C-alpha positions as CSV (number, residue, x, y, z in Angstrom):
1,X,-19.3,15.6,41.3
2,X,-17.2,17.1,39.2
3,X,-13.7,15.9,40.9
4,X,-11.6,18.7,40.5
5,X,-7.6,17.7,38.8
6,X,-4.5,18.2,41.2
7,X,-2.4,21.6,39.5
8,X,0.8,20.8,39.2
9,X,3.9,20.7,41.7
10,X,6.4,23.0,40.8
11,X,9.6,23.1,43.5
12,X,11.4,26.6,43.5
13,X,14.2,26.3,44.8
14,X,16.1,29.4,45.6
15,X,17.5,31.4,48.4
16,X,15.9,34.8,47.6
17,X,12.7,34.9,49.1
18,X,11.3,37.7,47.0
19,X,11.5,35.9,44.4
20,X,9.3,33.0,45.3
21,X,6.4,35.2,46.7
22,X,7.3,37.2,42.6
23,X,6.3,33.6,41.0
24,X,3.5,32.7,43.6
25,X,1.7,35.5,43.6
26,X,1.3,35.6,40.2
27,X,0.9,31.9,39.0
28,X,-0.6,29.9,41.5
29,X,-4.4,29.8,39.8
30,X,-1.8,27.5,37.7
31,X,0.5,26.1,39.4
32,X,0.8,24.4,42.7
33,X,3.9,25.3,44.7
34,X,6.6,24.2,47.3
35,X,9.8,26.2,48.6
36,X,12.8,25.3,49.2
37,X,16.2,28.0,50.3
38,X,18.7,25.5,49.4
39,X,19.7,22.0,47.1
40,X,19.8,20.0,50.3
41,X,17.1,20.7,51.3
42,X,15.1,21.1,47.5
43,X,16.3,16.8,47.7
44,X,14.7,16.6,51.3
45,X,11.1,17.8,49.2
46,X,11.9,15.6,46.7
47,X,12.2,12.7,49.1
48,X,8.7,12.9,50.3
49,X,6.5,14.4,47.6
50,X,6.0,13.8,43.6
51,X,7.5,17.3,41.7
52,X,6.6,18.3,37.8
53,X,9.5,20.9,37.8
54,X,12.1,21.7,39.8
55,X,13.1,25.6,38.9
56,X,16.2,26.1,40.2
57,X,18.8,28.3,40.9
58,X,22.4,28.3,39.2
59,X,23.7,29.6,42.8
60,X,22.2,29.1,45.7
61,X,24.7,29.6,48.3
62,X,27.6,28.6,46.9
63,X,29.0,29.1,42.6
64,X,28.8,25.6,41.8
65,X,25.3,24.1,44.7
66,X,22.8,24.6,41.8
67,X,25.2,22.8,39.4
68,X,25.9,19.9,41.8
69,X,22.0,19.6,42.8
70,X,20.7,18.2,39.4
71,X,21.4,14.9,39.3
72,X,21.0,14.6,42.5
73,X,17.6,15.6,42.0
74,X,16.7,13.6,38.8
75,X,18.6,10.2,40.7
76,X,15.5,10.5,43.2
77,X,12.7,12.1,40.5
78,X,14.1,10.7,36.9
79,X,10.8,12.5,35.0
80,X,11.2,15.3,36.9
81,X,11.7,18.7,35.2
82,X,14.7,21.2,35.9
83,X,14.9,23.9,34.5
84,X,17.7,26.6,35.7
85,X,17.9,30.7,36.2
86,X,20.5,32.3,37.4
87,X,21.1,35.6,37.2
88,X,23.9,36.3,34.9
89,X,24.0,34.7,31.0
90,X,26.4,32.2,30.5
91,X,26.9,30.3,28.3
92,X,29.6,27.5,29.5
93,X,27.1,27.3,32.7
94,X,24.4,26.7,30.2
95,X,26.1,24.1,28.3
96,X,27.2,22.0,31.8
97,X,24.0,22.3,33.1
98,X,22.2,21.1,30.5
99,X,25.2,18.0,30.3
100,X,23.7,17.1,33.9
101,X,20.3,17.0,32.6
102,X,18.7,20.1,33.2
103,X,15.9,20.5,30.8
104,X,15.9,24.0,30.4
105,X,17.4,27.7,31.2
106,X,15.9,30.5,31.8
107,X,17.2,34.0,32.8
108,X,16.4,36.0,36.6
109,X,15.0,38.4,35.2
110,X,12.3,36.7,32.5
111,X,9.0,38.2,32.2
112,X,6.6,35.7,34.5
113,X,4.1,35.3,31.1
114,X,7.9,34.2,30.2
115,X,8.5,31.7,32.9
116,X,4.8,30.1,32.8
117,X,5.7,29.4,29.1
118,X,8.4,27.1,29.3
119,X,7.0,25.3,32.6
120,X,3.9,25.0,30.5
121,X,6.5,23.9,28.2
122,X,8.9,21.1,30.3
123,X,4.9,19.5,31.5
124,X,3.6,19.2,28.0
125,X,7.7,17.1,27.1
126,X,7.1,15.4,30.2
127,X,3.9,14.0,29.5
128,X,4.7,13.1,25.6
129,X,7.6,11.0,27.4
130,X,5.2,9.1,29.4
131,X,2.6,8.7,26.5
132,X,5.8,7.3,24.7
133,X,6.7,5.0,27.6
134,X,3.7,3.4,27.8
135,X,3.3,3.2,23.2
136,X,6.6,1.2,24.1
137,X,4.8,-1.1,27.0
138,X,2.1,-1.4,24.6
139,X,4.1,-2.8,22.2
140,X,6.4,-4.7,23.9
141,X,3.4,-6.4,26.0
142,X,0.9,-7.3,22.8
143,X,4.4,-9.0,21.1
144,X,3.1,-11.2,23.7
145,X,-0.5,-11.3,23.2
146,X,-2.2,-13.4,20.2
147,X,-2.3,-11.7,17.5
148,X,-5.4,-13.9,15.5
149,X,-9.0,-14.0,16.5
150,X,-10.7,-16.2,17.3
151,X,-11.1,-19.9,18.9
152,X,-11.9,-21.8,15.7
153,X,-9.3,-25.4,15.1
154,X,-8.3,-23.3,11.8
155,X,-6.9,-20.6,13.6
156,X,-5.3,-22.9,16.3
157,X,-4.0,-24.5,14.2
158,X,-2.8,-21.3,13.1
159,X,-1.0,-20.3,16.0
160,X,0.9,-23.9,15.9
161,X,1.9,-23.3,12.2
162,X,3.9,-20.1,13.0
163,X,5.1,-21.1,15.9
164,X,7.4,-23.1,14.2
165,X,8.3,-21.2,11.4
166,X,8.9,-18.5,13.6
167,X,11.6,-21.0,14.8
168,X,13.2,-20.7,11.3
169,X,14.6,-18.7,8.7
170,X,12.7,-20.3,5.7
171,X,10.5,-18.2,3.5
172,X,7.2,-18.7,4.0
173,X,4.1,-18.6,1.4
174,X,0.8,-17.7,2.6
175,X,-1.4,-18.8,1.0
176,X,-5.8,-17.5,1.2
177,X,-8.4,-15.4,-0.8
178,X,-8.4,-11.4,-0.2
179,X,-8.7,-10.2,3.0
180,X,-8.7,-12.8,5.1
181,X,-5.3,-11.1,7.2
182,X,-2.2,-12.2,5.3
183,X,0.2,-9.7,5.9
184,X,-1.4,-9.6,9.5
185,X,-0.1,-13.8,9.5
186,X,3.2,-12.2,8.2
187,X,3.9,-9.3,10.5
188,X,3.6,-12.2,13.1
189,X,6.4,-14.2,12.0
190,X,8.9,-11.4,13.5
191,X,11.4,-11.8,15.7
192,X,11.4,-9.3,18.5
193,X,14.7,-8.4,20.1
194,X,16.1,-8.6,22.8
195,X,14.2,-5.2,24.2
196,X,11.5,-6.1,22.9
197,X,11.4,-4.0,20.0
198,X,10.6,-5.6,16.2
199,X,13.1,-6.5,13.1
200,X,12.8,-4.7,10.1
201,X,9.9,-6.0,8.0
202,X,9.7,-4.3,4.9
203,X,6.2,-5.0,2.8
204,X,5.5,-5.1,-1.0
205,X,2.9,-5.3,-3.3
206,X,4.9,-7.1,-5.5
207,X,1.9,-6.2,-8.1
208,X,2.6,-2.8,-7.9
209,X,6.4,-2.1,-8.6
210,X,6.8,-1.8,-12.9
211,X,10.1,-3.1,-14.3
212,X,11.4,0.6,-15.4
213,X,11.7,0.9,-11.7
214,X,11.8,-2.0,-9.3
215,X,16.0,-2.4,-10.0
216,X,16.2,1.1,-8.0
217,X,13.3,0.5,-5.6
218,X,14.4,-3.2,-4.6
219,X,18.2,-3.0,-4.2
220,X,19.2,0.7,-4.4
221,X,21.4,2.9,-6.8
222,X,24.7,5.3,-6.1
223,X,24.8,8.8,-6.3
224,X,25.4,9.9,-10.2
225,X,24.3,6.4,-11.4
226,X,21.3,7.4,-13.8
227,X,19.9,11.4,-14.2
228,X,18.5,12.4,-11.0
229,X,20.5,10.1,-8.5
230,X,21.2,13.0,-6.3
231,X,22.5,10.9,-3.3
232,X,22.8,7.0,-2.9
233,X,20.2,5.3,-1.2
234,X,19.4,2.3,0.1
235,X,17.1,-0.3,-1.4
236,X,14.0,-2.1,0.2
237,X,16.3,-5.5,0.7
238,X,18.6,-3.5,2.4
239,X,15.5,-2.7,5.0
240,X,14.8,-5.4,5.2
241,X,18.2,-7.0,6.7
242,X,18.5,-8.3,9.8
243,X,14.5,-9.2,9.3
244,X,11.4,-10.2,7.0
245,X,11.2,-9.2,3.5
246,X,7.4,-9.5,2.8
247,X,5.4,-9.7,-1.0
248,X,1.7,-9.5,-1.0
249,X,-0.3,-11.1,-4.2
250,X,3.2,-13.0,-5.6
251,X,1.1,-14.2,-8.3
252,X,1.2,-10.6,-9.7
253,X,4.9,-10.5,-10.1
254,X,5.7,-10.1,-13.3
255,X,8.3,-12.5,-14.9
256,X,11.2,-10.0,-15.6
257,X,10.8,-9.5,-12.1
258,X,10.6,-12.9,-10.3
259,X,13.7,-13.5,-12.0
260,X,16.1,-10.5,-9.9
261,X,14.2,-12.2,-7.0
262,X,14.9,-15.7,-7.8
263,X,18.9,-14.4,-7.8
264,X,18.9,-12.8,-5.1
265,X,17.2,-15.3,-3.3
266,X,20.2,-17.6,-4.6
267,X,22.9,-14.6,-3.7
268,X,21.5,-13.0,-0.7
269,X,23.7,-10.1,-1.9
270,X,22.2,-7.1,-4.2
271,X,24.1,-5.0,-5.9
272,X,23.0,-0.9,-5.9
273,X,22.6,0.4,-9.1
274,X,26.3,1.9,-10.2
275,X,27.3,-0.2,-8.1
276,X,30.9,-2.2,-8.5
277,X,30.0,-3.6,-5.0
278,X,27.6,-6.6,-4.0
279,X,26.4,-6.3,-0.6
280,X,26.0,-9.4,1.5
281,X,22.6,-9.3,4.1
282,X,21.1,-11.3,5.9
283,X,16.6,-11.8,5.1
284,X,14.2,-13.9,5.4
285,X,11.6,-13.3,2.2
286,X,8.1,-13.8,3.1
287,X,5.4,-14.2,0.5
288,X,1.3,-14.0,0.3
289,X,-1.1,-14.7,-2.5
290,X,-4.6,-15.4,-3.1
291,X,-3.4,-17.5,-6.2
292,X,-3.3,-20.5,-7.4
293,X,0.6,-20.5,-7.8
294,X,0.9,-24.1,-9.8
295,X,-1.7,-23.7,-11.8
296,X,0.2,-20.6,-12.6
297,X,2.9,-22.3,-13.8
298,X,1.7,-25.0,-16.0
299,X,0.3,-21.7,-18.2
300,X,3.9,-19.6,-18.1
301,X,3.0,-16.8,-16.0
302,X,5.1,-17.7,-12.9
303,X,8.5,-19.3,-12.6
304,X,8.9,-22.6,-11.8
305,X,12.2,-22.5,-9.7
306,X,11.4,-19.3,-8.5
307,X,8.2,-21.4,-6.3
308,X,10.6,-24.1,-5.7
309,X,13.6,-21.9,-3.9
310,X,9.9,-19.7,-1.5
311,X,7.6,-22.9,-1.6
312,X,9.6,-24.2,1.9
313,X,6.9,-23.6,5.0
314,X,3.3,-23.5,3.6
315,X,0.5,-21.3,5.8
316,X,-3.3,-22.1,4.7
317,X,-5.8,-19.5,5.7
318,X,-9.2,-20.7,5.7
319,X,-11.7,-17.7,4.6
320,X,-14.0,-16.1,6.6
321,X,-17.6,-18.3,5.9
322,X,-15.5,-21.6,7.0
323,X,-15.4,-20.6,9.9
324,X,-18.2,-19.2,11.5
325,X,-17.6,-19.2,15.1
326,X,-14.9,-16.7,14.8
327,X,-17.7,-14.0,13.9
328,X,-18.5,-13.0,17.5
329,X,-14.7,-12.1,18.2
330,X,-14.1,-10.7,15.2
331,X,-17.0,-8.2,16.1
332,X,-15.9,-7.2,19.4
333,X,-12.4,-7.0,18.1
334,X,-13.5,-4.7,15.6
335,X,-15.8,-2.9,17.7
336,X,-13.4,-1.7,20.4
337,X,-10.8,-0.7,17.2
338,X,-13.5,1.4,15.9
339,X,-16.1,2.4,18.7
340,X,-13.5,5.5,18.6
341,X,-14.4,7.5,22.1
342,X,-18.2,6.5,21.1
343,X,-20.9,3.6,22.9
344,X,-20.1,0.2,22.2
345,X,-23.0,-1.3,19.9
346,X,-24.1,-4.6,20.8
347,X,-25.3,-7.3,18.5
348,X,-28.9,-9.1,19.0
349,X,-28.5,-13.3,19.5
350,X,-30.6,-13.6,16.1
351,X,-28.3,-10.0,14.3
352,X,-25.1,-12.7,15.1
353,X,-26.7,-15.6,13.7
354,X,-28.2,-13.4,10.5
355,X,-23.8,-11.8,10.0
356,X,-22.9,-16.0,10.2
357,X,-24.7,-16.9,7.5
358,X,-23.9,-14.3,4.5
359,X,-21.0,-15.9,2.7
360,X,-17.7,-13.3,3.3
361,X,-16.7,-12.2,-0.4
362,X,-14.3,-9.4,1.1
363,X,-14.1,-12.6,4.9
364,X,-12.1,-10.0,7.6
365,X,-12.0,-7.3,6.3
366,X,-15.4,-7.3,5.0
367,X,-16.4,-8.2,8.6
368,X,-14.7,-4.7,9.3
369,X,-16.7,-2.8,7.1
370,X,-20.0,-3.4,7.9
371,X,-18.6,-3.1,12.4
372,X,-18.0,0.6,10.4
373,X,-20.9,1.2,8.4
374,X,-22.9,0.1,11.4
375,X,-20.9,2.9,13.4
376,X,-21.9,5.8,11.0
377,X,-25.1,3.9,9.7
378,X,-27.1,3.2,13.0
379,X,-28.8,5.9,15.0
380,X,-29.6,2.9,18.4
381,X,-25.7,1.2,19.8
382,X,-28.9,-2.3,19.7
383,X,-28.0,-3.7,16.1
384,X,-31.2,-5.9,15.1
385,X,-31.6,-7.9,11.7
386,X,-33.1,-5.0,11.1
387,X,-29.9,-2.3,10.7
388,X,-27.7,-5.0,8.9
389,X,-26.8,-2.8,5.6
390,X,-29.1,-5.0,2.4
391,X,-27.2,-7.8,1.5
392,X,-26.6,-8.7,4.7
393,X,-30.3,-9.1,4.7
394,X,-32.4,-12.2,4.0
395,X,-34.3,-12.7,0.7
396,X,-37.8,-12.0,0.6
397,X,-39.9,-14.0,-1.6
398,X,-43.1,-12.1,-2.4
399,X,-45.5,-15.2,-1.7
400,X,-44.4,-15.4,2.1
401,X,-47.1,-15.8,4.7
402,X,-47.5,-15.3,7.9
403,X,-49.4,-17.9,9.6
404,X,-47.4,-19.0,12.3
405,X,-48.2,-23.2,11.4
406,X,-47.0,-22.5,7.8
407,X,-44.1,-20.7,7.7
408,X,-43.0,-23.7,10.4
409,X,-43.9,-26.0,7.1
410,X,-43.0,-23.9,4.1
411,X,-39.6,-25.0,3.9
412,X,-39.2,-23.4,0.6
413,X,-38.9,-19.8,2.4
414,X,-35.9,-21.3,4.4
415,X,-35.3,-20.4,8.0
416,X,-34.9,-16.7,8.9
417,X,-37.5,-16.3,5.8
418,X,-39.8,-18.9,8.1
419,X,-38.4,-16.8,11.0
420,X,-39.6,-13.1,9.7
421,X,-42.6,-14.5,9.4
422,X,-44.0,-15.9,12.6
423,X,-42.5,-13.1,14.1
424,X,-44.5,-10.7,12.0
425,X,-47.9,-12.8,13.1
426,X,-46.5,-13.2,16.3
427,X,-46.3,-9.1,17.0
428,X,-48.9,-8.5,15.3
429,X,-51.2,-10.2,17.4
430,X,-49.2,-9.3,19.8
431,X,-50.2,-5.6,19.4
432,X,-53.5,-6.1,19.0
433,X,-54.1,-8.3,22.7
434,X,-52.2,-5.5,24.1
435,X,-54.8,-2.5,22.3
436,X,-51.2,-1.0,20.4
437,X,-49.5,-0.4,24.3
438,X,-46.0,-0.6,22.7
439,X,-44.6,-0.1,26.2
440,X,-46.7,-3.1,27.7
441,X,-45.8,-5.0,25.0
442,X,-42.3,-4.3,25.7
443,X,-42.3,-6.0,29.8
444,X,-44.6,-8.6,28.8
445,X,-42.4,-9.9,25.9
446,X,-38.9,-9.2,27.4
447,X,-37.9,-7.4,24.8
448,X,-35.6,-3.8,23.6
449,X,-38.7,-1.5,23.6
450,X,-36.3,0.2,21.0
451,X,-35.9,-2.7,18.6
452,X,-39.8,-4.1,19.5
453,X,-40.6,0.1,17.9
454,X,-38.3,-0.3,15.4
455,X,-39.8,-4.3,14.2
456,X,-43.7,-2.8,14.8
457,X,-42.9,-0.3,11.9
458,X,-40.6,-2.8,9.6
459,X,-43.5,-4.9,9.3
460,X,-46.0,-2.6,8.9
461,X,-48.2,-2.6,12.3
462,X,-47.3,0.5,13.6
463,X,-49.5,2.7,13.1
464,X,-47.0,5.4,12.4
465,X,-46.2,3.1,9.4
466,X,-49.4,2.0,8.3
467,X,-50.0,6.3,8.4
468,X,-46.3,6.6,6.6
469,X,-47.2,3.8,3.8
470,X,-50.7,5.5,2.9
471,X,-49.4,8.7,2.4
472,X,-46.5,7.1,0.4
């Protein structure tokens, strides 16, 4: 059964009965109308029924009644849109009405098409405003939710470290392999303002700022200080004032930029290019690195005094291969993130185990990419081990035996190799006993039919698979 969506509700407030009839006769298929003939009657209806738009005559009974009614309408339903209309164009009246909270003005001699367009525009404005408020609420409530996905002891330890670090303004170095989520941890260190918004967070990739332009980007410049400086521009340190400035991959920062950063940290002030007046700032420095900074100091690749200035608080994120117990929760998170209205995919238990055995050189980012790949390449929502990309597949052995007994005792095949050998022998036997009846096999073996069909095809047991092999 199709549920019909309710029409937008519009209250017409005008003392001319013919105005009500004219509007309703043309637009009643698109909008639901209610009628009021003076301000008090309109307010009574608003107290009883939700209204999307009030079409308000500015001269109902007196010259000022319409104007005085606008704030009263919004006091009852503050998300209502008031469109006022009048038979005379009076710019001062329009200004007063808009100042009182009206959304729009239309002349009384406008066409019904123009009036309908005004209604649609007001409804869209209301919808967007409602969405904006919803997103604002989600941002505030999200700040209260766990930001790191996982239940491992390592993740629990990092959560506690972050909560302690948030109470300090000291510099933080976050270390970990590429893709472990260093910026996620960095953003979690931000404090929230009383209204629920986050303090400023400015992220900089240390390796992409070239020495020749680093000063103008980081410290800003005054108008006319160099060719092309057409206006005074704030630098990134000023943008981070009152919040955090985050240097990603600190080990890639050029040495001369390290010197400039050290001075700013010591003085807590910047000097724009072309200016002689230092600007005092209040910011917290958070850095991330996938390199051994102490080893770089020994070879001259990183300044020791800068390291000592930054190395106050440290958070180390372990690679994903060291916390495989977090993978199921991360998979669920990425399914929700990447589904984008599509059917949610599901993983067989053996698929998850096979994923957990992968070394994940790309860490959490690689796991996210895996889910994206599966959404793009798989026809079935149930993900089996054979659906995984080649690098997630267990290496095949040419001398693999298919006997269940041999699979159990041949340790050189590895765990998954032994399992696969047993599966092939088991399904081959079941296919023969049940005379190729796949539906009966699925029912008796307790397997999903589409998954069973794919397994038989991979092992070459299904007649179609055998026919394809012979044709090739």
